[in-house]
N, C-alpha and C positions, 0 to 999 in steps of 0.2 A: 776155342775158335782157331781155325787154321788160317795160315797166311794166304793172301790173295794171290792167285796164279796168273791172272790175265793182266800182267803189267807190261809196260813198254820195255823192249830190249834196250841195251845201252846205245846201239846204233840209232834206234828210233828216238830215244830221248835226246841225244846230242844233235841229231839232224833236225829235230823239232826246234831246238834252240837256235840253230842256224836259220830256219824258216822264220822264227819269231823275230830274229834280228833283221832279216830281210824286209820285214814289215815297216821298219824305220826308214827305208830308202824312199826317196821322193821321185826316183826315176819312173816315168810313166810307162816305160817299155820293158825294162829288165830289172827285176828286183832280186838281188843276190845277197845271201847271208853266209857267214862263216863262224864256226865255233872251234876253238882250239882247246884240246883236253890233254892233261898230262897223264903219265902212266898210272897214277893213282885215281884216275877217273874224276879229276877236278877240273872245272872250267878255268882256263887261265887267259883266255882272250876271246872277244866277240867283235864282229865287224859287219858292216853292210856297205853297199856301194853308194857313194855320195861325193859331194864337193868337199875340198879341204876345209878345215876349220877357218872361219873368218871369210870364206868365199860364199857370198849370198846365192841361194838357189833362185832368187828373183833376178839377179844380175847376169848369171850364166845360163846358157841355153841347154835344154835337154834334147835338142834336135839330134837326129842321127845322120842327116844328109845336108849337103850344102857346103859352103866355105868351111874349111877345117876349123878355123878359130871361132866359128859360130855354131859348132856342134858341141856335144858333151865330151867327146873323146879326149881332147887335150887336158881336160880338167878333172874328170871323175877319178876318185880313188876307189879301187876295187875292194870288195868285201874282204878278200884274203889278206891284202896288204893292211887294211884297217885293223883286222883282227891281230895281225903280227905287231903293228905299232901300238895297239891298245893292250898288249899282253902285260902280265904282271910278274913274269919270271922268265928265266932262260927256257927256250923252247926245244932244246935238244931232246930227241926221243918222243916228242909229243905227236898227237894225231890231230889233223884238221878235218872237220866235217864242213862241206861246202855244197850248196845246192846246185851249182853249175861248175863243170870241169874248169880248172884254172887256165887262164891264158899263159902265154910264154913269159910275160913280164912277172906275173904273180908266181909262176913256177920257179923263177930265179930267186925271188924273195923267200919262198917256202923252203927251198933247198938251203939257201944261205943261213936261214934261221935255225936249221937243224931238225925241222919236222921230218919224221920218218914215215908217216902214213897219211895218205889223203883218201878220205871216204867221200864220195860224191854221188849225186843222183843223175842229173841231166848231162848229156854230152852232145848237145845240139850242134856244136861246131866240129864234131868229129870229121877228120879228113882235111880240115883247113890247114894252111901252113903253120899258123900259130899253135894250133892244137897238136900237130905232129911234132913241132919243136918242143912243146911242153912234155909230151910223152917221151921223147928222146932224152931230154935232160933228166926227167924223173927216173928213167931206166938206168942211165949212166950213174946217177947219184945214189941209186939203191933205195929210192922212195917207193914204198908199196902203195899201189893204187887199187882201191876197192870201189867198184860201182855197185850201189845198192840195187837189188832186183825189183825195187818198187819205188814209188814217189809218195811222199807224205804231203798232206794238206793240213795246215794248222788253222784253226778257227778261233778267233777271239771275240767273245760276246760280252757286252755290258749287261749285267743282270740287276734290275731294280728290285729292291726289297721293300 
């Protein structure tokens, strides 16, 4: 019997893990997931966007507009930062897979953690000041950026037996 040939590529595999992590996010508008992989292709961190531990998603708002303190923006921890904070080892030389291009605040954390490659799908904020700042910092810090030429959709189904 021969080995199966129609398997996921490493990029598809790890980006799928990022998408699976995003499914944990309770954000009704933007669900982002991140997966950090070491050079030996082992997952060392996972994260999704959500409120900090101990901050109830029933007490804080998911709104995007209105008084700043009544929106999600001052409270939500992005997927990238959660993956870094949830990591199990030093991240120097690692690769981050993330479903949405990182904002400037996450770019700082990615650079400071020593991650050397960011693989992403969506760049919907391309051209915004935050996006341009991220790209400038990544370029200066020598972080390799790879946009996948496709987007994945992960489906989870419960199967009754």
